[in-house]
C-alpha positions in Angstrom: -51.9 -9.0 58.6 -53.1 -6.8 55.7 -50.7 -4.8 53.6 -51.1 -1.0 53.5 -51.5 0.4 50.0 -51.3 4.1 49.1 -53.4 4.9 46.0 -52.5 8.2 44.4 -55.0 9.9 42.0 -55.1 13.2 40.2 -58.0 14.7 38.2 -60.7 17.2 38.0 -63.1 17.8 40.9 -65.7 15.3 39.7 -66.6 11.6 39.8 -66.4 10.0 36.4 -64.3 7.5 34.4 -61.1 6.9 36.3 -62.6 8.0 39.6 -65.5 5.5 39.3 -63.1 2.8 38.4 -60.8 3.6 41.4 -63.7 3.8 43.8 -65.0 0.4 42.5 -61.6 -1.1 43.0 -61.2 0.4 46.5 -64.6 -0.9 47.6 -64.0 -4.3 46.3 -60.7 -4.9 48.1 -60.6 -7.7 50.7 -59.9 -5.6 53.8 -58.4 -8.6 55.6 -55.6 -8.6 53.0 -55.3 -4.9 52.0 -55.8 -1.7 53.9 -56.2 1.1 51.3 -55.2 4.7 51.8 -55.9 7.5 49.3 -54.0 10.6 48.4 -55.7 12.7 45.8 -56.2 16.2 44.6 -60.0 16.1 44.6 -62.1 16.8 47.7 -65.2 15.1 46.1 -63.2 11.8 45.5 -61.7 12.0 49.0 -65.2 12.4 50.5 -66.6 9.4 48.5 -63.6 7.2 49.6 -63.9 8.3 53.2 -67.6 7.1 53.2 -66.3 3.6 52.9 -63.8 3.9 55.7 -60.7 4.7 53.6 -58.2 7.0 55.1 -57.8 9.9 52.7 -55.7 13.0 52.3 -56.3 15.8 49.7 -53.1 17.3 48.4 -52.0 18.8 45.0 -50.7 16.4 42.5 -48.8 18.4 39.9 -47.3 17.4 36.6 -44.1 18.1 34.7 -45.0 18.2 31.0 -43.9 19.7 27.7 -46.3 18.5 25.0 -47.1 20.2 21.7 -46.9 23.7 23.0 -48.4 23.0 26.4 -45.9 23.5 29.2 -46.5 22.6 32.9 -43.4 22.8 35.0 -44.7 22.7 38.6 -41.3 21.6 39.9 -41.6 23.1 43.4 -45.1 21.7 43.9 -43.8 18.3 42.5 -41.0 18.3 45.2 -43.5 19.3 47.9 -45.9 16.4 46.8 -43.0 14.0 46.7 -42.1 15.0 50.3 -45.7 14.6 51.4 -45.9 11.1 49.8 -42.7 10.1 51.6 -44.1 11.5 54.9 -47.3 9.6 54.7 -45.7 6.4 53.6 -43.9 6.4 56.9 -47.0 7.6 58.9 -49.4 5.1 57.4 -46.7 2.4 57.2 -47.3 1.9 53.4 -46.1 -1.3 51.8 -47.2 -0.6 48.2 -47.7 2.4 46.1 -50.4 2.5 43.4 -50.6 5.2 40.7 -54.0 5.7 39.2 -52.9 7.5 36.1 -49.9 9.2 34.4 -49.6 12.3 36.5 -49.4 10.6 39.9 -46.9 8.2 38.3 -44.4 11.0 38.0 -44.3 11.4 41.8 -44.7 7.7 42.8 -41.9 6.5 40.5 -39.4 8.6 42.4 -41.0 7.9 45.8 -40.8 4.2 45.2 -37.1 4.4 44.6 
C-alpha cells in the first residue's frame, strides 16, 4: 500500500528552478509506493501537477521573516495555513510531509509536531 506524501511549495506564479525540480521529482515517483499530493500557492504549478494526476490544492503559504530591514509578519495567514495543512493531512490521510523550500518549512515544522 503506497504512503501518502504532502508536498508543500511556495513561490512566484511561474515554472522555473525549484518548480521544475519539484515537478520532475513528482513525475518520477513510483506510484505503487508513494501517492503524492501537492499544496502550493501557485495556480500554474498546481495545474502542471494536476496534469499528471496529482491531487492539488492552491492556498497561500506565508512567511514570518525579519531580515536586513525586510519584515514579513503574516502571522494570521500563517495560522490559517497551518490549520489548512492539518485539515488536509487528515482528509488525504497523509503519512509524510515534504517541504520544498524554506517558507513552507515554517508551517510544516509546526504541523509535523
